[in-house]
C-alpha atoms as an extended CHARMM CRD file, in Angstrom:
* protein
*
       231  EXT
         1         1  MET       CA              8.9820000000      -68.4660000000       -9.0000000000  PROA      1               0.0000000000
         2         2  PRO       CA              9.1470000000      -64.9490000000      -10.5370000000  PROA      2               0.0000000000
         3         3  SER       CA              6.1310000000      -63.4260000000      -12.2590000000  PROA      3               0.0000000000
         4         4  VAL       CA              4.9600000000      -60.2510000000      -14.0070000000  PROA      4               0.0000000000
         5         5  ALA       CA              1.5210000000      -58.7030000000      -14.3610000000  PROA      5               0.0000000000
         6         6  TYR       CA              0.1380000000      -58.0340000000      -17.8300000000  PROA      6               0.0000000000
         7         7  GLY       CA             -3.2880000000      -56.4200000000      -17.7580000000  PROA      7               0.0000000000
         8         8  THR       CA             -5.4970000000      -58.6550000000      -15.6270000000  PROA      8               0.0000000000
         9         9  GLN       CA             -3.2530000000      -61.6950000000      -16.1020000000  PROA      9               0.0000000000
        10        10  THR       CA             -0.0740000000      -62.9060000000      -14.4260000000  PROA      10              0.0000000000
        11        11  ILE       CA              2.7890000000      -64.5890000000      -16.2490000000  PROA      11              0.0000000000
        12        12  THR       CA              4.8960000000      -66.8920000000      -14.1020000000  PROA      12              0.0000000000
        13        13  TYR       CA              8.2010000000      -68.1390000000      -15.4490000000  PROA      13              0.0000000000
        14        14  ASP       CA             11.2970000000      -70.2000000000      -14.6830000000  PROA      14              0.0000000000
        15        15  ILE       CA             14.8290000000      -68.9290000000      -15.3280000000  PROA      15              0.0000000000
        16        16  VAL       CA             17.5460000000      -71.2440000000      -16.6190000000  PROA      16              0.0000000000
        17        17  ARG       CA             21.0270000000      -69.7400000000      -16.7970000000  PROA      17              0.0000000000
        18        18  LYS       CA             23.7930000000      -71.0800000000      -19.0050000000  PROA      18              0.0000000000
        19        19  PRO       CA             27.1380000000      -69.2360000000      -19.2260000000  PROA      19              0.0000000000
        20        20  THR       CA             27.5160000000      -70.2010000000      -22.9030000000  PROA      20              0.0000000000
        21        21  LEU       CA             24.3490000000      -68.4110000000      -24.0530000000  PROA      21              0.0000000000
        22        22  LYS       CA             24.9020000000      -65.0900000000      -25.7860000000  PROA      22              0.0000000000
        23        23  ASN       CA             21.2550000000      -64.0030000000      -25.8920000000  PROA      23              0.0000000000
        24        24  THR       CA             18.0410000000      -64.4450000000      -23.9120000000  PROA      24              0.0000000000
        25        25  TYR       CA             15.3460000000      -66.7980000000      -25.1850000000  PROA      25              0.0000000000
        26        26  ILE       CA             11.7670000000      -67.5440000000      -24.1270000000  PROA      26              0.0000000000
        27        27  ASN       CA             10.2690000000      -71.0070000000      -24.4350000000  PROA      27              0.0000000000
        28        28  VAL       CA              6.5300000000      -71.6230000000      -23.9770000000  PROA      28              0.0000000000
        29        29  ASP       CA              5.1830000000      -75.1630000000      -23.7460000000  PROA      29              0.0000000000
        30        30  ARG       CA              2.6760000000      -77.2490000000      -21.7780000000  PROA      30              0.0000000000
        31        31  ASP       CA              4.7720000000      -76.8220000000      -18.6280000000  PROA      31              0.0000000000
        32        32  GLY       CA              4.6240000000      -73.0180000000      -18.7870000000  PROA      32              0.0000000000
        33        33  VAL       CA              7.1780000000      -70.2930000000      -19.5370000000  PROA      33              0.0000000000
        34        34  GLN       CA             10.9320000000      -70.7680000000      -19.3550000000  PROA      34              0.0000000000
        35        35  VAL       CA             13.5460000000      -68.0680000000      -19.8610000000  PROA      35              0.0000000000
        36        36  LYS       CA             16.9890000000      -69.2160000000      -20.9700000000  PROA      36              0.0000000000
        37        37  THR       CA             19.7810000000      -66.7110000000      -20.5710000000  PROA      37              0.0000000000
        38        38  ASN       CA             23.3900000000      -66.2630000000      -19.4440000000  PROA      38              0.0000000000
        39        39  THR       CA             24.6970000000      -65.5380000000      -15.9660000000  PROA      39              0.0000000000
        40        40  ALA       CA             25.2370000000      -61.8350000000      -16.6800000000  PROA      40              0.0000000000
        41        41  THR       CA             21.6190000000      -60.9490000000      -17.4700000000  PROA      41              0.0000000000
        42        42  SER       CA             19.9490000000      -59.2860000000      -14.4820000000  PROA      42              0.0000000000
        43        43  GLU       CA             16.4950000000      -60.1960000000      -13.1860000000  PROA      43              0.0000000000
        44        44  GLU       CA             15.3270000000      -56.6860000000      -14.0970000000  PROA      44              0.0000000000
        45        45  GLU       CA             16.4020000000      -57.2330000000      -17.7090000000  PROA      45              0.0000000000
        46        46  ILE       CA             14.6340000000      -60.5800000000      -17.7880000000  PROA      46              0.0000000000
        47        47  GLU       CA             11.4440000000      -59.0560000000      -16.3930000000  PROA      47              0.0000000000
        48        48  ALA       CA             11.5440000000      -56.2820000000      -18.9930000000  PROA      48              0.0000000000
        49        49  PHE       CA             11.9820000000      -58.8930000000      -21.7330000000  PROA      49              0.0000000000
        50        50  ILE       CA              9.0080000000      -60.8880000000      -20.4320000000  PROA      50              0.0000000000
        51        51  ILE       CA              6.8350000000      -57.7500000000      -20.3750000000  PROA      51              0.0000000000
        52        52  LYS       CA              7.8750000000      -56.9250000000      -23.9390000000  PROA      52              0.0000000000
        53        53  LYS       CA              6.8770000000      -60.4120000000      -25.1160000000  PROA      53              0.0000000000
        54        54  SER       CA              3.7740000000      -60.7270000000      -22.9110000000  PROA      54              0.0000000000
        55        55  GLY       CA              1.2510000000      -60.7230000000      -25.7450000000  PROA      55              0.0000000000
        56        56  TRP       CA              3.1150000000      -63.4770000000      -27.5900000000  PROA      56              0.0000000000
        57        57  ILE       CA              3.5400000000      -65.5140000000      -24.3890000000  PROA      57              0.0000000000
        58        58  LEU       CA             -0.1330000000      -65.3610000000      -23.4160000000  PROA      58              0.0000000000
        59        59  LYS       CA             -1.2030000000      -66.3210000000      -26.9300000000  PROA      59              0.0000000000
        60        60  HSD       CA              0.9410000000      -69.4610000000      -26.8160000000  PROA      60              0.0000000000
        61        61  LEU       CA             -0.1120000000      -70.3440000000      -23.2480000000  PROA      61              0.0000000000
        62        62  GLN       CA             -3.7480000000      -70.1700000000      -24.3250000000  PROA      62              0.0000000000
        63        63  SER       CA             -2.9570000000      -72.3740000000      -27.3170000000  PROA      63              0.0000000000
        64        64  TYR       CA             -1.4700000000      -75.0620000000      -25.0920000000  PROA      64              0.0000000000
        65        65  LYS       CA             -4.3770000000      -74.7740000000      -22.6680000000  PROA      65              0.0000000000
        66        66  THR       CA             -6.8410000000      -75.3460000000      -25.5200000000  PROA      66              0.0000000000
        67        67  LYS       CA             -4.8530000000      -78.3110000000      -26.8330000000  PROA      67              0.0000000000
        68        68  ALA       CA             -4.7160000000      -79.8240000000      -23.3470000000  PROA      68              0.0000000000
        69        69  GLN       CA             -8.4980000000      -79.5980000000      -23.1000000000  PROA      69              0.0000000000
        70        70  GLU       CA             -9.2950000000      -80.8190000000      -26.5910000000  PROA      70              0.0000000000
        71        71  GLY       CA             -6.2480000000      -82.8750000000      -27.5560000000  PROA      71              0.0000000000
        72        72  GLU       CA             -6.1850000000      -86.5820000000      -28.1750000000  PROA      72              0.0000000000
        73        73  ILE       CA             -4.3990000000      -89.0430000000      -25.9440000000  PROA      73              0.0000000000
        74        74  GLN       CA             -1.6740000000      -90.5040000000      -28.1120000000  PROA      74              0.0000000000
        75        75  THR       CA              2.0420000000      -91.1200000000      -28.1400000000  PROA      75              0.0000000000
        76        76  GLY       CA              3.7060000000      -87.7560000000      -27.7070000000  PROA      76              0.0000000000
        77        77  SER       CA              0.8350000000      -86.0770000000      -25.8840000000  PROA      77              0.0000000000
        78        78  ARG       CA              1.2430000000      -85.1590000000      -22.2270000000  PROA      78              0.0000000000
        79        79  LEU       CA             -0.6840000000      -85.5860000000      -18.9910000000  PROA      79              0.0000000000
        80        80  TYR       CA             -0.3440000000      -83.6120000000      -15.7790000000  PROA      80              0.0000000000
        81        81  TYR       CA              0.5470000000      -85.5100000000      -12.6080000000  PROA      81              0.0000000000
        82        82  LEU       CA              1.6590000000      -84.0470000000       -9.2690000000  PROA      82              0.0000000000
        83        83  GLY       CA              2.5470000000      -80.6620000000      -10.6970000000  PROA      83              0.0000000000
        84        84  LYS       CA              4.2820000000      -81.5790000000      -13.9500000000  PROA      84              0.0000000000
        85        85  SER       CA              3.2580000000      -82.7180000000      -17.4070000000  PROA      85              0.0000000000
        86        86  TYR       CA              4.6480000000      -86.0410000000      -18.5500000000  PROA      86              0.0000000000
        87        87  TYR       CA              5.1200000000      -87.7540000000      -21.8940000000  PROA      87              0.0000000000
        88        88  VAL       CA              2.5490000000      -90.3500000000      -22.9500000000  PROA      88              0.0000000000
        89        89  GLN       CA              3.4930000000      -93.5740000000      -24.7000000000  PROA      89              0.0000000000
        90        90  LEU       CA              0.4150000000      -95.2970000000      -26.1250000000  PROA      90              0.0000000000
        91        91  ILE       CA              0.9160000000      -98.9700000000      -26.9560000000  PROA      91              0.0000000000
        92        92  LYS       CA             -1.8560000000     -100.5520000000      -28.9960000000  PROA      92              0.0000000000
        93        93  GLU       CA             -1.9220000000     -104.3520000000      -28.9330000000  PROA      93              0.0000000000
        94        94  GLU       CA             -4.2160000000     -107.3350000000      -29.0150000000  PROA      94              0.0000000000
        95        95  ARG       CA             -5.6850000000     -107.1520000000      -25.5480000000  PROA      95              0.0000000000
        96        96  LYS       CA             -8.8360000000     -106.4760000000      -23.5570000000  PROA      96              0.0000000000
        97        97  GLY       CA             -9.1140000000     -103.3750000000      -21.4620000000  PROA      97              0.0000000000
        98        98  ILE       CA             -6.7550000000     -100.4520000000      -20.8580000000  PROA      98              0.0000000000
        99        99  GLU       CA             -3.8330000000     -100.3430000000      -18.4360000000  PROA      99              0.0000000000
       100       100  ILE       CA             -2.1420000000      -97.1080000000      -17.3430000000  PROA      100             0.0000000000
       101       101  HSD       CA              1.2180000000      -97.0880000000      -15.6010000000  PROA      101             0.0000000000
       102       102  PHE       CA              3.3530000000      -94.1610000000      -14.5120000000  PROA      102             0.0000000000
       103       103  ILE       CA              6.9170000000      -95.4450000000      -14.9010000000  PROA      103             0.0000000000
       104       104  HSD       CA             10.2100000000      -93.5940000000      -15.1450000000  PROA      104             0.0000000000
       105       105  SER       CA              8.5380000000      -90.1710000000      -15.4300000000  PROA      105             0.0000000000
       106       106  ARG       CA              6.2480000000      -91.1240000000      -18.2880000000  PROA      106             0.0000000000
       107       107  PHE       CA              2.7670000000      -92.5240000000      -18.7650000000  PROA      107             0.0000000000
       108       108  ILE       CA              2.6580000000      -95.9090000000      -20.4650000000  PROA      108             0.0000000000
       109       109  ILE       CA             -0.8430000000      -96.7170000000      -21.6750000000  PROA      109             0.0000000000
       110       110  LYS       CA             -1.5600000000     -100.1910000000      -23.0450000000  PROA      110             0.0000000000
       111       111  ALA       CA             -4.8080000000     -100.3840000000      -24.9690000000  PROA      111             0.0000000000
       112       112  PRO       CA             -6.6720000000     -102.5140000000      -27.5540000000  PROA      112             0.0000000000
       113       113  VAL       CA             -5.8670000000     -101.8560000000      -31.1970000000  PROA      113             0.0000000000
       114       114  ASN       CA             -9.2980000000     -100.3500000000      -31.8790000000  PROA      114             0.0000000000
       115       115  VAL       CA             -9.4490000000      -98.2530000000      -28.6800000000  PROA      115             0.0000000000
       116       116  THR       CA            -11.4400000000      -95.0190000000      -28.8660000000  PROA      116             0.0000000000
       117       117  GLN       CA            -10.5030000000      -91.6310000000      -27.4620000000  PROA      117             0.0000000000
       118       118  THR       CA            -13.5730000000      -91.7890000000      -25.2310000000  PROA      118             0.0000000000
       119       119  ALA       CA            -12.3280000000      -95.0190000000      -23.6730000000  PROA      119             0.0000000000
       120       120  LEU       CA             -8.8240000000      -93.5870000000      -23.2190000000  PROA      120             0.0000000000
       121       121  HSD       CA            -10.1230000000      -90.4590000000      -21.4930000000  PROA      121             0.0000000000
       122       122  GLN       CA            -12.3180000000      -92.5750000000      -19.2300000000  PROA      122             0.0000000000
       123       123  ALA       CA             -9.3030000000      -94.7020000000      -18.3170000000  PROA      123             0.0000000000
       124       124  VAL       CA             -7.2650000000      -91.6040000000      -17.4800000000  PROA      124             0.0000000000
       125       125  GLU       CA            -10.1080000000      -90.3400000000      -15.2830000000  PROA      125             0.0000000000
       126       126  SER       CA            -10.1130000000      -93.6790000000      -13.4630000000  PROA      126             0.0000000000
       127       127  PHE       CA             -6.3360000000      -93.4450000000      -13.0240000000  PROA      127             0.0000000000
       128       128  TYR       CA             -6.6130000000      -90.0180000000      -11.3740000000  PROA      128             0.0000000000
       129       129  LYS       CA             -9.4370000000      -91.1860000000       -9.1080000000  PROA      129             0.0000000000
       130       130  PHE       CA             -7.5170000000      -94.2850000000       -8.0050000000  PROA      130             0.0000000000
       131       131  LYS       CA             -4.3600000000      -92.2670000000       -7.3010000000  PROA      131             0.0000000000
       132       132  ALA       CA             -6.3990000000      -89.6690000000       -5.4040000000  PROA      132             0.0000000000
       133       133  THR       CA             -7.7980000000      -92.3550000000       -3.1370000000  PROA      133             0.0000000000
       134       134  GLU       CA             -4.3110000000      -93.7910000000       -2.6840000000  PROA      134             0.0000000000
       135       135  LYS       CA             -2.6120000000      -90.4570000000       -1.8980000000  PROA      135             0.0000000000
       136       136  ILE       CA             -5.1780000000      -87.9350000000       -0.7010000000  PROA      136             0.0000000000
       137       137  LEU       CA             -7.0440000000      -90.1820000000        1.7310000000  PROA      137             0.0000000000
       138       138  PRO       CA             -4.0240000000      -90.8080000000        4.0070000000  PROA      138             0.0000000000
       139       139  LEU       CA             -2.9700000000      -87.1550000000        3.7520000000  PROA      139             0.0000000000
       140       140  THR       CA             -6.4450000000      -86.0860000000        4.8430000000  PROA      140             0.0000000000
       141       141  LYS       CA             -6.3420000000      -88.4380000000        7.8180000000  PROA      141             0.0000000000
       142       142  LYS       CA             -2.8990000000      -87.0860000000        8.7430000000  PROA      142             0.0000000000
       143       143  TRP       CA             -4.0420000000      -83.4640000000        8.6500000000  PROA      143             0.0000000000
       144       144  ALA       CA             -7.2940000000      -84.2510000000       10.4520000000  PROA      144             0.0000000000
       145       145  GLU       CA             -5.2610000000      -85.5990000000       13.3600000000  PROA      145             0.0000000000
       146       146  ILE       CA             -2.9710000000      -82.5610000000       13.3420000000  PROA      146             0.0000000000
       147       147  MET       CA             -5.9360000000      -80.1590000000       13.2520000000  PROA      147             0.0000000000
       148       148  HSD       CA             -8.0270000000      -82.1750000000       15.7490000000  PROA      148             0.0000000000
       149       149  VAL       CA            -11.0560000000      -82.4070000000       13.4710000000  PROA      149             0.0000000000
       150       150  VAL       CA            -13.0890000000      -85.3960000000       12.2940000000  PROA      150             0.0000000000
       151       151  PRO       CA            -14.6520000000      -85.3920000000        8.8270000000  PROA      151             0.0000000000
       152       152  ALA       CA            -17.8920000000      -87.3590000000        8.6880000000  PROA      152             0.0000000000
       153       153  HSD       CA            -17.0250000000      -88.8270000000        5.2740000000  PROA      153             0.0000000000
       154       154  ILE       CA            -14.4040000000      -88.3970000000        2.5420000000  PROA      154             0.0000000000
       155       155  SER       CA            -15.2320000000      -88.9420000000       -1.1250000000  PROA      155             0.0000000000
       156       156  PHE       CA            -13.7980000000      -88.2060000000       -4.5680000000  PROA      156             0.0000000000
       157       157  ARG       CA            -15.4970000000      -86.9260000000       -7.7010000000  PROA      157             0.0000000000
       158       158  LYS       CA            -14.7980000000      -84.8470000000      -10.7810000000  PROA      158             0.0000000000
       159       159  ALA       CA            -15.7130000000      -81.1730000000      -10.5670000000  PROA      159             0.0000000000
       160       160  ASN       CA            -15.2290000000      -78.4430000000      -13.1420000000  PROA      160             0.0000000000
       161       161  LYS       CA            -14.8210000000      -75.4510000000      -10.8420000000  PROA      161             0.0000000000
       162       162  ARG       CA            -14.0240000000      -76.6510000000       -7.3210000000  PROA      162             0.0000000000
       163       163  TRP       CA            -11.0530000000      -78.5400000000       -5.8990000000  PROA      163             0.0000000000
       164       164  GLY       CA            -12.9550000000      -79.5770000000       -2.7980000000  PROA      164             0.0000000000
       165       165  SER       CA            -16.0190000000      -78.9770000000       -0.6580000000  PROA      165             0.0000000000
       166       166  CYS       CA            -17.2510000000      -79.5160000000        2.8870000000  PROA      166             0.0000000000
       167       167  SER       CA            -20.9600000000      -80.0250000000        3.5130000000  PROA      167             0.0000000000
       168       168  PRO       CA            -22.8900000000      -78.6570000000        6.5240000000  PROA      168             0.0000000000
       169       169  THR       CA            -22.6560000000      -82.1850000000        7.9680000000  PROA      169             0.0000000000
       170       170  ASN       CA            -18.8400000000      -82.2490000000        7.5630000000  PROA      170             0.0000000000
       171       171  ARG       CA            -18.7870000000      -84.5850000000        4.5720000000  PROA      171             0.0000000000
       172       172  ILE       CA            -15.7240000000      -83.6770000000        2.5310000000  PROA      172             0.0000000000
       173       173  SER       CA            -15.4720000000      -84.2220000000       -1.2140000000  PROA      173             0.0000000000
       174       174  PHE       CA            -12.2930000000      -83.7690000000       -3.2520000000  PROA      174             0.0000000000
       175       175  ASN       CA            -11.9420000000      -83.2810000000       -6.9760000000  PROA      175             0.0000000000
       176       176  TYR       CA             -9.7150000000      -86.1930000000       -7.9900000000  PROA      176             0.0000000000
       177       177  HSD       CA             -8.0560000000      -83.9420000000      -10.5670000000  PROA      177             0.0000000000
       178       178  LEU       CA             -6.1410000000      -82.6230000000       -7.5730000000  PROA      178             0.0000000000
       179       179  MET       CA             -3.6460000000      -85.2990000000       -8.5910000000  PROA      179             0.0000000000
       180       180  LYS       CA             -2.5410000000      -82.9100000000      -11.3290000000  PROA      180             0.0000000000
       181       181  LEU       CA             -1.2740000000      -80.4370000000       -8.7130000000  PROA      181             0.0000000000
       182       182  PRO       CA              1.9520000000      -80.5580000000       -6.6670000000  PROA      182             0.0000000000
       183       183  THR       CA              1.6800000000      -82.3140000000       -3.3060000000  PROA      183             0.0000000000
       184       184  SER       CA              2.1210000000      -79.0120000000       -1.4240000000  PROA      184             0.0000000000
       185       185  LEU       CA             -1.0000000000      -77.5970000000       -3.1200000000  PROA      185             0.0000000000
       186       186  ILE       CA             -2.9450000000      -80.8190000000       -2.5650000000  PROA      186             0.0000000000
       187       187  GLU       CA             -2.1850000000      -80.5100000000        1.1460000000  PROA      187             0.0000000000
       188       188  TYR       CA             -3.3280000000      -76.8920000000        1.1230000000  PROA      188             0.0000000000
       189       189  VAL       CA             -6.7190000000      -77.8960000000       -0.3360000000  PROA      189             0.0000000000
       190       190  ILE       CA             -6.9920000000      -80.5940000000        2.3170000000  PROA      190             0.0000000000
       191       191  VAL       CA             -6.2880000000      -78.0970000000        5.1150000000  PROA      191             0.0000000000
       192       192  HSD       CA             -8.7240000000      -75.6100000000        3.5390000000  PROA      192             0.0000000000
       193       193  GLU       CA            -11.5880000000      -78.0940000000        3.4870000000  PROA      193             0.0000000000
       194       194  LEU       CA            -10.8430000000      -79.5160000000        6.9470000000  PROA      194             0.0000000000
       195       195  THR       CA            -10.9360000000      -75.9700000000        8.3260000000  PROA      195             0.0000000000
       196       196  HSD       CA            -14.5430000000      -75.7280000000        7.1160000000  PROA      196             0.0000000000
       197       197  ILE       CA            -15.4320000000      -78.3090000000        9.7400000000  PROA      197             0.0000000000
       198       198  CYS       CA            -14.7700000000      -75.5710000000       12.3020000000  PROA      198             0.0000000000
       199       199  CYS       CA            -15.8680000000      -72.5930000000       10.2230000000  PROA      199             0.0000000000
       200       200  LYS       CA            -18.4060000000      -72.9500000000        7.4070000000  PROA      200             0.0000000000
       201       201  ASN       CA            -17.6400000000      -69.6430000000        5.6640000000  PROA      201             0.0000000000
       202       202  HSD       CA            -14.5880000000      -67.7140000000        4.4640000000  PROA      202             0.0000000000
       203       203  SER       CA            -14.5700000000      -65.2240000000        7.3000000000  PROA      203             0.0000000000
       204       204  PRO       CA            -11.4300000000      -63.6950000000        8.8560000000  PROA      204             0.0000000000
       205       205  GLU       CA            -11.7340000000      -66.3850000000       11.5270000000  PROA      205             0.0000000000
       206       206  PHE       CA            -11.5970000000      -69.0700000000        8.8250000000  PROA      206             0.0000000000
       207       207  TRP       CA             -8.4420000000      -67.6600000000        7.2240000000  PROA      207             0.0000000000
       208       208  ALA       CA             -6.8330000000      -67.2230000000       10.6270000000  PROA      208             0.0000000000
       209       209  LEU       CA             -7.3870000000      -70.9290000000       11.2840000000  PROA      209             0.0000000000
       210       210  VAL       CA             -5.9580000000      -71.8570000000        7.8930000000  PROA      210             0.0000000000
       211       211  GLY       CA             -2.9610000000      -69.6250000000        8.5840000000  PROA      211             0.0000000000
       212       212  ASN       CA             -2.2730000000      -71.4430000000       11.8460000000  PROA      212             0.0000000000
       213       213  PHE       CA             -1.4300000000      -74.5690000000        9.8790000000  PROA      213             0.0000000000
       214       214  MET       CA             -0.2320000000      -73.0250000000        6.6030000000  PROA      214             0.0000000000
       215       215  PRO       CA              1.1430000000      -69.5000000000        7.0820000000  PROA      215             0.0000000000
       216       216  ASP       CA              1.8970000000      -69.2230000000        3.3390000000  PROA      216             0.0000000000
       217       217  TYR       CA             -1.6680000000      -70.0510000000        2.2670000000  PROA      217             0.0000000000
       218       218  ARG       CA             -1.9190000000      -66.8760000000        0.1650000000  PROA      218             0.0000000000
       219       219  LYS       CA              1.0220000000      -67.9960000000       -1.9710000000  PROA      219             0.0000000000
       220       220  LYS       CA             -0.5680000000      -71.4100000000       -2.3700000000  PROA      220             0.0000000000
       221       221  GLU       CA             -3.8360000000      -69.7910000000       -3.4750000000  PROA      221             0.0000000000
       222       222  GLU       CA             -1.9210000000      -67.8970000000       -6.1610000000  PROA      222             0.0000000000
       223       223  LYS       CA             -0.0760000000      -71.0160000000       -7.3060000000  PROA      223             0.0000000000
       224       224  ILE       CA             -3.3430000000      -72.9060000000       -7.6560000000  PROA      224             0.0000000000
       225       225  LYS       CA             -4.6820000000      -70.1010000000       -9.8590000000  PROA      225             0.0000000000
       226       226  GLU       CA             -1.5550000000      -70.3670000000      -11.9930000000  PROA      226             0.0000000000
       227       227  PHE       CA             -2.0920000000      -74.1040000000      -12.4660000000  PROA      227             0.0000000000
       228       228  GLU       CA             -5.7450000000      -73.5780000000      -13.3260000000  PROA      228             0.0000000000
       229       229  LYS       CA             -4.6040000000      -71.6030000000      -16.3700000000  PROA      229             0.0000000000
       230       230  LEU       CA             -2.5610000000      -74.5630000000      -17.5930000000  PROA      230             0.0000000000
       231       231  LEU       CA             -4.8230000000      -77.5070000000      -16.7880000000  PROA      231             0.0000000000
């Protein structure tokens, strides 16, 4: 995915080419930045256009980031899951409790008529934690076998600043919001934390071990930083 530097920030964008387009357009939404242009526009021209519009782009990205943090869960809002944001359909009906289903690339949330935003957010948190247990636990066991390490315990919790941690006694904890990231980045975090079983710091030896299993770990580190700006 191409990117440009603007001050201390990096703007990553997708390019969609359509032969029928006469001009180049930039679209900024919850999923990031998308450039729509024709087949004749060079990558250099696109990059120059992105740089020219960088201030406007960053302003809108920040706006979406704020809305994602503070926004209500309602029909039309979006939730991140495995690297993409998906449409939410909230169905209020006479019922007890909240059910969340991810069906046909959308979230369907069934809730009581008088449901509160607090209850909806708690239900979404529970959804992420359940899916993390369902997906991340077997992936961790798979990578532990590949790496020939044995974690003492694996748990899941919400954390504001860390995707995972490994204690001095090899107890590994994952932030269940990892379920918002693509599977490839989830696996990188798993490998990162399992490597701490062998090396408790971030020394050159540590990164060499990580690189043995994921040679492109630097790119994955950068991609995680890009997602952190959106989530």
